MMTF fields as JSON, N, C-alpha, C and O atoms, coordinates in Angstrom:
{
  "mmtfVersion": "1.0.0",
  "mmtfProducer": "UNKNOWN",
  "numBonds": 467,
  "numAtoms": 468,
  "numGroups": 117,
  "numChains": 1,
  "numModels": 1,
  "chainsPerModel": [1],
  "groupsPerChain": [117],
  "chainIdList": ["A"],
  "bondAtomList": [4, 2, 8, 6, 12, 10, 16, 14, 20, 18, 24, 22, 28, 26, 32, 30, 36, 34, 40, 38, 44, 42, 48, 46, 52, 50, 56, 54, 60, 58, 64, 62, 68, 66, 72, 70, 76, 74, 80, 78, 84, 82, 88, 86, 92, 90, 96, 94, 100, 98, 104, 102, 108, 106, 112, 110, 116, 114, 120, 118, 124, 122, 128, 126, 132, 130, 136, 134, 140, 138, 144, 142, 148, 146, 152, 150, 156, 154, 160, 158, 164, 162, 168, 166, 172, 170, 176, 174, 180, 178, 184, 182, 188, 186, 192, 190, 196, 194, 200, 198, 204, 202, 208, 206, 212, 210, 216, 214, 220, 218, 224, 222, 228, 226, 232, 230, 236, 234, 240, 238, 244, 242, 248, 246, 252, 250, 256, 254, 260, 258, 264, 262, 268, 266, 272, 270, 276, 274, 280, 278, 284, 282, 288, 286, 292, 290, 296, 294, 300, 298, 304, 302, 308, 306, 312, 310, 316, 314, 320, 318, 324, 322, 328, 326, 332, 330, 336, 334, 340, 338, 344, 342, 348, 346, 352, 350, 356, 354, 360, 358, 364, 362, 368, 366, 372, 370, 376, 374, 380, 378, 384, 382, 388, 386, 392, 390, 396, 394, 400, 398, 404, 402, 408, 406, 412, 410, 416, 414, 420, 418, 424, 422, 428, 426, 432, 430, 436, 434, 440, 438, 444, 442, 448, 446, 452, 450, 456, 454, 460, 458, 464, 462],
  "bondOrderList": [1, 1, 1, 1, 1, 1, 1, 1, 1, 1, 1, 1, 1, 1, 1, 1, 1, 1, 1, 1, 1, 1, 1, 1, 1, 1, 1, 1, 1, 1, 1, 1, 1, 1, 1, 1, 1, 1, 1, 1, 1, 1, 1, 1, 1, 1, 1, 1, 1, 1, 1, 1, 1, 1, 1, 1, 1, 1, 1, 1, 1, 1, 1, 1, 1, 1, 1, 1, 1, 1, 1, 1, 1, 1, 1, 1, 1, 1, 1, 1, 1, 1, 1, 1, 1, 1, 1, 1, 1, 1, 1, 1, 1, 1, 1, 1, 1, 1, 1, 1, 1, 1, 1, 1, 1, 1, 1, 1, 1, 1, 1, 1, 1, 1, 1, 1],
  "groupList": [{"groupName": "MET", "atomNameList": ["N", "CA", "C", "O"], "elementList": ["N", "C", "C", "O"], "formalChargeList": [0, 0, 0, 0], "bondAtomList": [1, 0, 2, 1, 3, 2], "bondOrderList": [1, 1, 2], "singleLetterCode": "M", "chemCompType": "L-PEPTIDE LINKING"}, {"groupName": "LYS", "atomNameList": ["N", "CA", "C", "O"], "elementList": ["N", "C", "C", "O"], "formalChargeList": [0, 0, 0, 0], "bondAtomList": [1, 0, 2, 1, 3, 2], "bondOrderList": [1, 1, 2], "singleLetterCode": "K", "chemCompType": "L-PEPTIDE LINKING"}, {"groupName": "VAL", "atomNameList": ["N", "CA", "C", "O"], "elementList": ["N", "C", "C", "O"], "formalChargeList": [0, 0, 0, 0], "bondAtomList": [1, 0, 2, 1, 3, 2], "bondOrderList": [1, 1, 2], "singleLetterCode": "V", "chemCompType": "L-PEPTIDE LINKING"}, {"groupName": "LEU", "atomNameList": ["N", "CA", "C", "O"], "elementList": ["N", "C", "C", "O"], "formalChargeList": [0, 0, 0, 0], "bondAtomList": [1, 0, 2, 1, 3, 2], "bondOrderList": [1, 1, 2], "singleLetterCode": "L", "chemCompType": "L-PEPTIDE LINKING"}, {"groupName": "SER", "atomNameList": ["N", "CA", "C", "O"], "elementList": ["N", "C", "C", "O"], "formalChargeList": [0, 0, 0, 0], "bondAtomList": [1, 0, 2, 1, 3, 2], "bondOrderList": [1, 1, 2], "singleLetterCode": "S", "chemCompType": "L-PEPTIDE LINKING"}, {"groupName": "THR", "atomNameList": ["N", "CA", "C", "O"], "elementList": ["N", "C", "C", "O"], "formalChargeList": [0, 0, 0, 0], "bondAtomList": [1, 0, 2, 1, 3, 2], "bondOrderList": [1, 1, 2], "singleLetterCode": "T", "chemCompType": "L-PEPTIDE LINKING"}, {"groupName": "PHE", "atomNameList": ["N", "CA", "C", "O"], "elementList": ["N", "C", "C", "O"], "formalChargeList": [0, 0, 0, 0], "bondAtomList": [1, 0, 2, 1, 3, 2], "bondOrderList": [1, 1, 2], "singleLetterCode": "F", "chemCompType": "L-PEPTIDE LINKING"}, {"groupName": "ILE", "atomNameList": ["N", "CA", "C", "O"], "elementList": ["N", "C", "C", "O"], "formalChargeList": [0, 0, 0, 0], "bondAtomList": [1, 0, 2, 1, 3, 2], "bondOrderList": [1, 1, 2], "singleLetterCode": "I", "chemCompType": "L-PEPTIDE LINKING"}, {"groupName": "ALA", "atomNameList": ["N", "CA", "C", "O"], "elementList": ["N", "C", "C", "O"], "formalChargeList": [0, 0, 0, 0], "bondAtomList": [1, 0, 2, 1, 3, 2], "bondOrderList": [1, 1, 2], "singleLetterCode": "A", "chemCompType": "L-PEPTIDE LINKING"}, {"groupName": "ASP", "atomNameList": ["N", "CA", "C", "O"], "elementList": ["N", "C", "C", "O"], "formalChargeList": [0, 0, 0, 0], "bondAtomList": [1, 0, 2, 1, 3, 2], "bondOrderList": [1, 1, 2], "singleLetterCode": "D", "chemCompType": "L-PEPTIDE LINKING"}, {"groupName": "GLY", "atomNameList": ["N", "CA", "C", "O"], "elementList": ["N", "C", "C", "O"], "formalChargeList": [0, 0, 0, 0], "bondAtomList": [1, 0, 2, 1, 3, 2], "bondOrderList": [1, 1, 2], "singleLetterCode": "G", "chemCompType": "PEPTIDE LINKING"}, {"groupName": "TRP", "atomNameList": ["N", "CA", "C", "O"], "elementList": ["N", "C", "C", "O"], "formalChargeList": [0, 0, 0, 0], "bondAtomList": [1, 0, 2, 1, 3, 2], "bondOrderList": [1, 1, 2], "singleLetterCode": "W", "chemCompType": "L-PEPTIDE LINKING"}, {"groupName": "GLN", "atomNameList": ["N", "CA", "C", "O"], "elementList": ["N", "C", "C", "O"], "formalChargeList": [0, 0, 0, 0], "bondAtomList": [1, 0, 2, 1, 3, 2], "bondOrderList": [1, 1, 2], "singleLetterCode": "Q", "chemCompType": "L-PEPTIDE LINKING"}, {"groupName": "GLU", "atomNameList": ["N", "CA", "C", "O"], "elementList": ["N", "C", "C", "O"], "formalChargeList": [0, 0, 0, 0], "bondAtomList": [1, 0, 2, 1, 3, 2], "bondOrderList": [1, 1, 2], "singleLetterCode": "E", "chemCompType": "L-PEPTIDE LINKING"}, {"groupName": "TYR", "atomNameList": ["N", "CA", "C", "O"], "elementList": ["N", "C", "C", "O"], "formalChargeList": [0, 0, 0, 0], "bondAtomList": [1, 0, 2, 1, 3, 2], "bondOrderList": [1, 1, 2], "singleLetterCode": "Y", "chemCompType": "L-PEPTIDE LINKING"}, {"groupName": "PRO", "atomNameList": ["N", "CA", "C", "O"], "elementList": ["N", "C", "C", "O"], "formalChargeList": [0, 0, 0, 0], "bondAtomList": [1, 0, 2, 1, 3, 2], "bondOrderList": [1, 1, 2], "singleLetterCode": "P", "chemCompType": "L-PEPTIDE LINKING"}, {"groupName": "ASN", "atomNameList": ["N", "CA", "C", "O"], "elementList": ["N", "C", "C", "O"], "formalChargeList": [0, 0, 0, 0], "bondAtomList": [1, 0, 2, 1, 3, 2], "bondOrderList": [1, 1, 2], "singleLetterCode": "N", "chemCompType": "L-PEPTIDE LINKING"}, {"groupName": "ARG", "atomNameList": ["N", "CA", "C", "O"], "elementList": ["N", "C", "C", "O"], "formalChargeList": [0, 0, 0, 0], "bondAtomList": [1, 0, 2, 1, 3, 2], "bondOrderList": [1, 1, 2], "singleLetterCode": "R", "chemCompType": "L-PEPTIDE LINKING"}],
  "groupTypeList": [0, 1, 1, 2, 3, 4, 5, 2, 3, 6, 3, 0, 7, 8, 8, 6, 5, 6, 8, 8, 4, 6, 9, 10, 5, 11, 2, 5, 1, 2, 1, 10, 12, 9, 10, 5, 9, 7, 13, 3, 5, 14, 2, 6, 1, 5, 13, 10, 9, 1, 3, 5, 10, 4, 0, 1, 5, 15, 16, 10, 9, 0, 15, 2, 4, 16, 2, 1, 2, 9, 10, 1, 16, 7, 4, 6, 13, 0, 8, 6, 10, 9, 0, 1, 0, 1, 14, 5, 10, 5, 3, 1, 9, 9, 9, 16, 7, 5, 3, 1, 0, 2, 9, 4, 15, 0, 10, 9, 0, 13, 0, 16, 3, 1, 17, 12, 1],
  "groupIdList": [1, 2, 3, 4, 5, 6, 7, 8, 9, 10, 11, 12, 13, 14, 15, 16, 17, 18, 19, 20, 21, 22, 23, 24, 25, 26, 27, 28, 29, 30, 31, 32, 33, 34, 35, 36, 37, 38, 39, 40, 41, 42, 43, 44, 45, 46, 47, 48, 49, 50, 51, 52, 53, 54, 55, 56, 57, 58, 59, 60, 61, 62, 63, 64, 65, 66, 67, 68, 69, 70, 71, 72, 73, 74, 75, 76, 77, 78, 79, 80, 81, 82, 83, 84, 85, 86, 87, 88, 89, 90, 91, 92, 93, 94, 95, 96, 97, 98, 99, 100, 101, 102, 103, 104, 105, 106, 107, 108, 109, 110, 111, 112, 113, 114, 115, 116, 117],
  "secStructList": [7, 2, 2, 2, 2, 2, 2, 2, 2, 2, 2, 2, 2, 2, 2, 2, 2, 2, 2, 6, 7, 7, 7, 3, 3, 3, 3, 3, 3, 3, 3, 7, 6, 6, 1, 7, 3, 3, 3, 3, 3, 3, 3, 3, 3, 3, 3, 6, 6, 3, 3, 3, 3, 3, 3, 3, 7, 6, 6, 7, 7, 3, 3, 3, 3, 3, 3, 3, 3, 3, 6, 6, 3, 3, 3, 3, 3, 3, 3, 3, 6, 6, 3, 3, 3, 3, 3, 3, 3, 3, 3, 3, 3, 6, 6, 3, 3, 3, 3, 3, 3, 3, 1, 7, 6, 6, 7, 7, 3, 3, 3, 3, 3, 3, 3, 7, 7],
  "xCoordList": [-10.853, -10.944, -9.687, -9.659, -8.756, -7.374, -7.394, -7.442, -7.352, -6.977, -7.811, -7.331, -9.157, -10.03, -9.793, -10.074, -9.215, -9.07, -7.576, -7.299, -6.817, -5.586, -5.995, -5.532, -6.746, -7.084, -7.768, -7.441, -8.821, -9.463, -8.286, -8.116, -7.432, -6.539, -5.704, -5.512, -5.13, -4.305, -5.08, -4.506, -5.981, -6.963, -7.155, -6.774, -7.726, -7.76, -6.418, -6.374, -5.502, -4.122, -3.936, -3.64, -4.243, -4.021, -4.68, -4.127, -6.005, -7.006, -6.439, -6.442, -6.06, -5.567, -4.141, -3.862, -3.374, -2.0, -2.644, -2.216, -3.26, -3.893, -4.56, -4.424, -5.286, -6.13, -5.174, -5.393, -4.286, -2.985, -1.921, -0.769, -2.229, -1.063, -1.334, -2.457, -0.07, -0.096, 0.515, 0.618, 0.754, 0.881, 0.438, -0.563, 0.856, -0.138, -0.116, 0.457, -0.571, -1.131, -2.17, -3.097, -2.064, -3.163, -3.473, -2.553, -4.715, -4.4, -5.613, -6.405, -5.642, -6.137, -6.025, -5.368, -7.017, -6.719, -7.02, -8.065, -5.699, -6.089, -6.039, -5.624, -6.528, -6.54, -5.372, -4.391, -5.152, -3.715, -3.929, -5.084, -2.943, -3.015, -4.188, -4.698, -4.473, -5.248, -6.769, -7.74, -6.74, -8.363, -8.408, -9.128, -7.601, -7.831, -7.426, -6.627, -7.984, -7.939, -6.501, -6.216, -5.463, -4.534, -4.49, -4.561, -4.375, -4.139, -2.897, -2.063, -2.584, -1.339, -1.428, -2.356, -0.497, -0.432, 0.581, 1.59, 0.292, 1.472, 1.293, 0.291, 2.769, 2.928, 3.652, 4.373, 3.33, 4.024, 4.458, 3.622, 5.67, 6.095, 6.814, 7.899, 6.196, 7.037, 8.207, 8.059, 9.707, 10.45, 11.728, 12.465, 11.635, 12.13, 11.012, 9.816, 11.791, 11.263, 10.819, 10.242, 11.197, 11.0, 9.824, 9.405, 9.3, 8.351, 8.798, 8.815, 9.107, 9.208, 8.641, 7.905, 8.541, 7.515, 7.802, 8.955, 7.008, 7.356, 5.662, 4.641, 5.738, 4.298, 4.85, 5.941, 4.067, 3.83, 3.04, 2.134, 3.686, 2.919, 3.073, 3.504, 2.656, 2.793, 4.034, 4.323, 4.767, 6.131, 7.214, 8.358, 6.837, 7.832, 7.889, 6.952, 8.318, 8.34, 9.172, 10.147, 8.795, 9.327, 9.137, 8.081, 10.535, 10.682, 10.248, 10.652, 9.585, 9.46, 10.481, 10.952, 10.592, 12.002, 11.693, 10.674, 12.26, 11.748, 10.449, 9.809, 10.058, 8.916, 8.915, 9.909, 7.732, 7.436, 5.874, 4.9, 5.855, 4.382, 4.361, 5.244, 3.027, 2.796, 1.333, 0.637, 0.822, -0.228, -0.846, -0.335, -1.861, -2.666, -2.495, -3.214, -1.413, -0.701, 0.485, 1.152, 0.778, 2.02, 2.234, 1.418, 3.632, 4.49, 5.645, 6.134, 5.89, 6.718, 7.11, 6.651, 8.129, 8.6, 8.934, 9.194, 8.866, 9.158, 10.181, 10.076, 11.19, 11.654, 11.348, 11.483, 10.891, 10.404, 11.637, 11.433, 12.638, 13.82, 14.038, 14.306, 13.972, 14.851, 13.42, 13.507, 12.488, 11.152, 11.148, 11.444, 10.79, 10.468, 9.113, 8.549, 8.595, 6.723, 6.68, 7.087, 6.194, 5.959, 4.315, 3.35, 4.247, 2.9, 2.729, 3.593, 1.56, 1.01, -0.433, -1.184, -0.476, -2.185, -2.351, -1.477, -3.538, -4.322, -4.969, -5.575, -4.74, -5.486, -6.706, -6.717, -7.723, -8.841, -9.711, -10.536, -9.769, -10.215, -8.975, -8.012, -9.299, -8.366, -8.306, -7.656, -9.119, -9.647, -9.128, -8.991, -8.813, -9.091, -7.964, -7.904, -7.063, -6.122, -6.303, -6.184, -6.633, -6.505, -5.221, -4.568, -4.415, -3.522, -3.397, -4.283, -2.425, -2.476, -0.801, 0.163, -0.712, 0.572, 0.398, -0.546, 1.531, 1.496, 3.144, 4.225, 2.755, 3.817, 4.743, 5.914, 3.68, 4.293, 4.524, 3.614, 5.582, 5.458, 4.38, 4.157, 3.498, 2.309, 1.046, -0.012, 1.379, 0.202, -0.352, -0.142, -1.093, -1.605, -2.579, -3.206, -2.641, -3.888, -4.254, -3.4, -5.395, -5.863, -6.332, -7.106, -5.848, -6.312, -6.756, -6.273, -7.885, -8.191, -7.653, -7.799, -7.006, -6.379, -7.064, -7.025, -7.686, -8.214, -7.194, -6.288, -7.357, -6.532, -6.834, -7.97, -5.561, -6.374, -6.213, -5.394, -7.362, -7.095, -7.069, -6.863],
  "yCoordList": [9.252, 8.099, 7.594, 7.085, 7.695, 7.415, 7.604, 6.774, 9.204, 10.277, 10.01, 10.019, 9.773, 9.333, 8.022, 7.877, 6.957, 5.656, 5.613, 4.972, 6.807, 6.958, 7.576, 7.083, 8.508, 9.344, 8.448, 8.216, 7.798, 6.601, 5.792, 5.797, 5.064, 4.103, 4.715, 4.098, 6.284, 6.612, 6.959, 6.803, 7.287, 7.582, 6.127, 6.032, 5.05, 3.58, 3.593, 3.409, 3.765, 3.234, 3.889, 3.368, 5.399, 6.313, 5.855, 5.641, 5.662, 5.202, 3.871, 4.007, 2.873, 1.723, 1.845, 1.157, 2.733, 2.985, 3.71, 3.177, 4.443, 5.336, 4.536, 4.666, 3.699, 2.379, 1.629, 1.234, 1.406, 0.167, 1.022, 0.588, 2.407, 3.085, 3.004, 3.116, 2.761, 2.498, 3.997, 4.114, 4.726, 5.932, 6.93, 7.456, 7.522, 8.002, 7.605, 6.545, 8.167, 8.243, 7.093, 6.966, 6.527, 5.26, 5.49, 5.827, 5.339, 5.343, 3.929, 3.56, 3.426, 2.465, 2.775, 3.665, 1.625, 1.941, 0.717, 0.127, 0.1, -1.237, -1.089, -0.047, -2.296, -2.004, -2.016, -2.417, -1.675, -1.833, -2.757, -2.91, -3.342, -3.992, -3.928, -4.802, -2.571, -1.922, -1.95, -1.723, -2.312, -1.718, -1.099, -1.413, 0.293, 1.734, 1.426, 0.569, 2.11, 2.491, 3.041, 4.072, 2.4, 3.309, 3.635, 2.736, 4.877, 5.085, 5.045, 5.919, 3.932, 3.786, 4.531, 4.403, 5.284, 6.177, 5.173, 4.834, 4.682, 4.044, 5.363, 6.068, 5.496, 6.683, 5.474, 4.532, 5.734, 4.875, 5.844, 6.586, 5.822, 6.763, 6.047, 5.489, 6.077, 6.064, 6.781, 7.894, 6.192, 7.069, 6.006, 5.155, 6.372, 6.124, 4.424, 4.381, 3.456, 2.418, 1.538, 0.46, 2.196, 1.515, 2.302, 3.409, 1.146, 1.74, 1.737, 0.72, 2.871, 2.894, 3.355, 4.25, 3.28, 3.573, 3.691, 3.343, 4.19, 4.012, 3.936, 4.511, 3.289, 3.158, 4.424, 4.519, 5.064, 6.588, 5.637, 4.81, 6.061, 5.316, 6.586, 7.678, 6.263, 7.364, 7.372, 8.203, 6.264, 6.113, 6.395, 6.192, 7.044, 7.081, 6.741, 5.944, 6.715, 6.295, 4.961, 4.814, 4.002, 2.731, 2.424, 2.135, 2.56, 2.285, 0.586, -0.443, 0.545, -0.854, -1.067, -0.311, -2.269, -2.667, -3.98, -4.61, -4.32, -5.343, -5.52, -6.568, -4.045, -3.884, -4.48, -4.36, -5.174, -5.623, -5.385, -5.598, -4.966, -4.73, -5.711, -6.033, -6.192, -6.898, -6.777, -7.356, -5.954, -5.243, -4.564, -3.616, -5.11, -4.44, -5.41, -5.376, -6.121, -6.744, -6.062, -5.326, -6.235, -5.766, -6.69, -7.434, -6.583, -7.258, -6.193, -5.425, -6.452, -5.386, -6.199, -7.341, -5.772, -6.041, -4.778, -3.676, -5.206, -3.978, -4.627, -5.834, -3.823, -4.705, -3.771, -2.551, -4.741, -3.747, -4.289, -5.384, -3.795, -4.626, -5.692, -5.697, -6.744, -8.028, -8.954, -10.122, -8.253, -8.864, -8.277, -7.099, -9.164, -9.077, -9.379, -10.413, -8.226, -8.326, -8.477, -7.592, -9.576, -9.398, -9.072, -9.54, -8.221, -7.802, -8.525, -8.988, -8.403, -8.593, -7.798, -7.617, -7.506, -6.757, -6.434, -6.559, -5.997, -6.117, -4.69, -4.162, -4.023, -2.563, -2.872, -3.015, -2.954, -3.034, -2.531, -3.29, -1.113, 0.0, 1.423, 1.279, 2.564, 3.292, 4.076, 5.044, 3.392, 4.134, 3.232, 3.601, 1.98, 0.659, -0.318, -0.886, -0.435, -1.696, -2.557, -2.163, -3.942, -5.067, -5.187, -5.279, -5.23, -5.588, -6.507, -6.404, -7.739, -8.788, -8.838, -8.849, -8.865, -8.822, -10.489, -10.97, -11.234, -12.567, -13.094, -12.623, -14.464, -15.048, -14.373, -14.537, -13.56, -12.563, -13.2, -13.955, -13.028, -13.361, -13.179, -13.808, -11.876, -11.493, -11.75, -11.144, -13.092, -13.466, -12.499, -11.288, -13.274, -12.869, -11.795, -11.8, -10.772, -9.883, -9.197, -8.887, -8.711, -8.226, -6.91, -6.773, -5.808, -4.065, -3.879, -4.452, -2.851, -2.102, -0.913, -0.072, -0.654, 0.823, 1.831, 1.685, 2.864, 3.931, 5.097, 5.436, 5.533, 6.489, 7.833, 8.247, 8.46, 10.053, 10.683, 10.546, 11.658, 12.465, 14.362, 15.221],
  "zCoordList": [-37.553, -36.981, -36.431, -35.311, -37.086, -36.193, -35.23, -34.322, -35.117, -34.304, -32.92, -31.786, -33.278, -32.043, -31.341, -30.151, -32.172, -31.602, -30.418, -29.405, -31.342, -30.701, -29.282, -28.253, -29.253, -27.698, -27.011, -25.848, -27.598, -26.693, -26.096, -24.877, -26.958, -26.529, -25.308, -24.261, -25.63, -24.709, -23.394, -22.316, -23.431, -22.239, -21.473, -20.306, -22.116, -21.414, -20.729, -19.512, -21.312, -20.86, -19.45, -18.374, -19.836, -18.592, -17.512, -16.433, -17.763, -17.087, -16.204, -14.981, -16.645, -16.078, -15.278, -14.297, -15.801, -15.361, -13.472, -12.448, -13.435, -12.479, -11.644, -10.427, -12.129, -11.003, -10.366, -9.22, -10.855, -10.183, -9.823, -9.821, -9.46, -8.334, -7.041, -6.549, -6.316, -5.366, -4.441, -3.22, -5.215, -4.828, -4.019, -4.505, -2.731, -2.077, -0.806, -0.552, -0.026, 1.746, 1.944, 1.144, 2.666, 2.935, 4.359, 5.104, 4.835, 6.542, 7.044, 6.177, 8.069, 8.782, 10.028, 10.568, 10.64, 12.357, 12.764, 12.487, 13.745, 14.405, 15.758, 16.265, 16.587, 17.809, 18.583, 17.957, 19.855, 20.308, 21.591, 21.988, 22.217, 23.353, 24.332, 25.034, 24.161, 25.409, 24.994, 25.715, 23.549, 23.239, 22.5, 21.552, 22.458, 21.801, 20.329, 19.952, 19.745, 18.175, 17.965, 18.574, 17.079, 16.748, 15.422, 14.584, 15.073, 13.524, 12.719, 12.953, 11.569, 10.883, 9.673, 8.874, 9.538, 7.806, 7.15, 7.768, 5.841, 5.101, 4.102, 3.984, 3.315, 2.567, 1.345, 1.672, 0.257, -1.056, -2.246, -2.761, -2.633, -3.498, -4.743, -4.578, -5.959, -7.178, -7.518, -8.023, -7.269, -7.91, -8.768, -8.271, -9.905, -11.071, -11.305, -11.595, -11.095, -11.45, -10.417, -10.556, -9.223, -7.607, -7.206, -7.544, -6.152, -5.101, -3.513, -2.819, -3.126, -1.782, -0.735, -1.151, 0.374, 1.569, 2.633, 2.887, 3.726, 5.143, 6.174, 5.797, 7.173, 8.002, 8.988, 9.549, 8.994, 9.936, 11.326, 11.226, 12.458, 13.63, 14.564, 14.194, 15.808, 16.756, 17.594, 18.456, 17.194, 17.44, 16.703, 17.109, 15.195, 14.521, 13.218, 13.249, 11.896, 10.912, 10.831, 11.569, 9.949, 9.891, 8.387, 7.824, 7.78, 6.438, 5.645, 6.188, 4.625, 4.171, 2.939, 2.09, 3.194, 2.319, 1.288, 1.57, 0.444, -0.379, -1.05, -1.136, -1.641, -1.922, -3.322, -4.039, -3.759, -4.872, -5.313, -4.59, -6.473, -7.527, -8.557, -9.352, -8.382, -9.763, -9.754, -8.92, -10.769, -11.317, -10.035, -9.439, -9.748, -8.251, -6.654, -5.656, -6.901, -5.79, -5.221, -5.947, -4.064, -3.346, -2.426, -1.88, -2.254, -0.822, -0.737, -1.565, 0.6, 1.449, 2.331, 2.322, 3.378, 4.652, 5.363, 4.88, 6.781, 7.727, 8.915, 9.128, 9.706, 10.43, 11.931, 12.026, 13.069, 14.428, 15.334, 15.859, 15.538, 16.359, 15.774, 14.572, 16.457, 16.007, 15.042, 14.662, 14.881, 14.356, 12.92, 12.722, 11.886, 10.521, 10.487, 10.845, 9.954, 9.429, 7.809, 7.057, 7.419, 5.991, 5.567, 6.173, 4.462, 4.273, 2.564, 1.819, 2.422, 0.868, 0.993, 1.952, -0.031, -0.29, -1.637, -2.496, -1.82, -3.136, -3.24, -2.307, -4.69, -4.338, -5.175, -6.397, -4.353, -4.649, -5.385, -5.892, -5.648, -6.488, -6.08, -5.326, -6.716, -6.291, -5.047, -4.654, -4.624, -2.828, -1.811, -0.645, -2.239, -0.849, -1.27, -2.36, -0.233, -0.2, 0.714, 1.874, 0.466, 1.527, 1.722, 0.682, 3.073, 3.293, 4.136, 4.984, 4.397, 5.1, 5.663, 4.897, 7.158, 7.631, 7.972, 8.599, 7.408, 7.391, 7.787, 7.434, 8.813, 9.1, 10.328, 10.67, 10.81, 11.768, 13.247, 13.592, 14.18, 15.372, 16.296, 17.33, 15.591, 16.665, 16.008, 16.177, 14.947, 14.318, 13.101, 13.034, 12.165, 11.032, 11.459, 12.518, 10.411, 10.208, 9.419, 8.589, 9.267, 7.567, 7.952, 8.9, 7.175, 7.549, 5.99, 5.014, 6.028, 5.094, 4.935, 5.822, 3.893, 4.0, 2.925, 1.703, 3.622, 2.355, 1.961, 2.722, 1.033, 0.105, 1.039, 1.269, 1.552, 2.168, 1.103, 0.194, 1.325, 0.11, 0.606, -0.251]
}
């Protein structure tokens, strides 16, 4: 019985850990200034006890900084020239993140990221 209980507990912990993982490639589309869709790709990776990442754009990669993860919540910053953009997000489930750009000179914006498989 102890063996079964230990196995069930291990599987529950493993499932929770996986469910709260931001690791991976995430894709969204935003409207450009001319109204066309622009695909943005975010890549997050755990390195030791830190989460690192970048946003891939048609114009190149932009690293994220000041990344903080608290359970299913994430926040980070990105610099674009002299502009600093702040993001907050929530892992909704294994395949979806709701991400908000806040306090930006370009205004607030909400995006829905989907895990790329």
